[in-house]
N, C-alpha and C positions, 0 to 999 in steps of 0.2 A: 067072631068066634071066641074060643077060650084064650085068655091072656095068661101067659106063664111068666112069672117074675123070677129073675136070676138071683135068688136070695143067697146062694153059696158065694157067688162072686161079690155080692154086696158085703157079706160078712168079712171077706178078706180085705176089701177096701176099708171097711169100718174099723177093723183092727189096726190098720196102718194109720187111719185118721186119729184114733184114740191116742196113739203114741205122740203125735204132734199136738193134739188139742185134747188133753185128758179131761177137761171140764165140760166138753160138749156132750150132748146126748141126743138120741133119736126121739123125735116127738111125733113123727107120722110121715105122711106123704102128701103130694100136691099134684094138681093138673089144671088144665084150663077147661072152661065150659060155662054154660049159663045156669044150669041146675043139675043136681045129682040124678043119675039114671041107673039102669041095671048094670052097666059096665062098671061104674064107680062102686056100686054095691058089691060086685064080685071081687074087685080089687081090694076093697076094704076088708072083706072076709079073709082074703089070702094074707093080707098084712097082719090082721089080728091073729091068725093062726101062727104066723111066723113069730109074732110077739110072744105067744104062749110057749113056743118050742125053743126059742133062743135061750141059750144057757149063759151068755155073757151079761155084762152090766151095761149101764148107761142107756137105759130105755125108760121112757115114762110109763105110767101105769097102764094107760090105754093109748092106742094109736089114733092120732087126730088126722083129719082129712081137710086140706085147704084147697078150696076151689076158687080160681080167679077167672072172672068174666072179661075176656079181651074185647067183647063187643059192647061193653057198657058205654053209655053216653058220658061225655066229659062234663055235662051240666049236672049230673047226679051229685048230690051232696055226700052220699056215703061212698066209701071206697069199694071198688068192684071185687071185694074179697069176702068170702064167707068160710067159716070154720065149722066142721061137723065132728061130732063124737063118734065113737066106734059103732053106734047104732044109727048113724047118719041123722042125728038130731042137731039142729043149728045151735051153736054156742056163742056166747058173747066173748068179745076179745078186746084187747087194748094194745095199740101199737106204740112202742117206745124205742129209744136208742140211747146208747151210752155216749159219753162226751167224745170219745175217739171217733165214733161213727159220724156224729154230727159235724165235728171239725173237718173230717175227711170229705164228706159230701159237700159242705159249703166251699171248701177249697177247690174241689173239682169243678163246681158250678161257676165260681167266680173266675177261674182260670180261662173259661171260654167266653167271658164277657170283655168287650173292648173298653178301654179307659177305666179299668178297675182300680180301686183304691187299696188293694191288698186283701188277702184272705185271712180268716181267723187262724189258719194253720201257721202263717208267718208270725203273727202276734203271739201265738202260743209258744213257739220255740224261742222267740225273743225273750219271753218271760222266763222260760226254763234256763236260757243262757245267763240271764242276769242273776237268777237264783243260784246257779252253780258258781258263778264268779264271786258272788257275795260269800257263799259258804267257803270257797277256797281262800278268800282273804281272811276270814275269821279263823280258819284252821292254821293259817300261817302265823297269826298272832299267838295262838296257843303253842305252836312249835317253837317260835322265837322265845316265848316265856320259859319253856322247859329248858332250852339251850342256855339261856341266861342263868337259870337256877343251877344248872349243872356246872357252869363255869364260875358260879358264885358272884355273878355281877349284880344279882338282886337277891333279896332275902326270900326264901321259899315260903309260900303260904299253903299250909297243909290242906285247907278247905278247897282251894283252887286246884291243887294237884290231885285231890281225890275226885273232883268233878272231871278233870281231864282224863284220869284213869278210867272213869266210868264210860266216857265217850270212846276211848280206845278199846275197851272190852267189847264194844258192839261191832267193831270192824270185822273180826273174823267171821261172825255170823252172816255178814253181808256177802262174803265170797262163797256163795253156794251155787249148785247146779241150777236150781230153780231161778235164782236171780240172773244168772248168765243166759238162761233160755228166754226169760222174759225180756231181757235187754236186747237179745238178738231178734226176737219177734217184733219188738217195737221198732228196731232199726229197719227190719225188712218191710214193716208196714209203712214207714216213712218213705222208703224208696218206692214202694208201690204207689203211694199217693202222688209222688212227684211224677212217676211214669204215667199214671192215669190223667193227671192234670195236663201233661204235655200232649197226650193223645187228644184230649178234649179241645185244647187250644188249637192244635193243628187241624182237627176236623172242622172247627168253626172257620178257620182261615180258608180251607178248601171249599166249604159251602159258600162263603162270601165270594171267592173267586169264580165259582160256577155261576152264581147269580149275575155277576158283572159280565161274564162271558155271554150268557143268554141274552142279557139286555142289549149287548152290542151286536150280536149276530142274528137275533130274532129267532124265527121258527127253525131256520136251518141250523142255528147253533144249538137250540134245544134238542133237536133230533140227534145231532152229533154227540152231545153230552150224554144222552141216554145210552 
């Protein structure tokens, strides 16, 4: 029958989402299936009408439709994903990811593998820690130099003091709401990655335990574990 989409409820959720992620935008909608049919066409028309009537921002020019085929064979070379334009014409696409997504996915995958050698996330934060420690050591050198100049232990060098002042002038601009929000978001993402990796590792351990249980108890054990 007719499919009614709750656009008003979505707009309320979208406004809240934009407050937390102001750079994100709506690009369209998605569902599962092997190929587009009349139901998809009707939904696409409804979404396109909402696109035209929505008075807010953060929308792409046209609503895209992403169709994922869950019944595709694993041997297929192409991904089981197809993207269509507003008139349901197939469009070419390219899949990419930023560094944060790549590091997080690799970390979660390697956390579930036994005898792992460490994930890229650990090495990433080790490099960040070394960089911060090195910067702190250099700032301490500048701080000590200014103190020595103030106490007249060394002769002041105007050129060096001018460069130190230039560095200090940048510090107030770094204490902004945007920086604090980005820092909090990155911290929350790190906690989420640790949480997901822990779940992945525990799930792998449970799967291994169930396999050993089934091997020991045979058919009766398999029936019990189901």
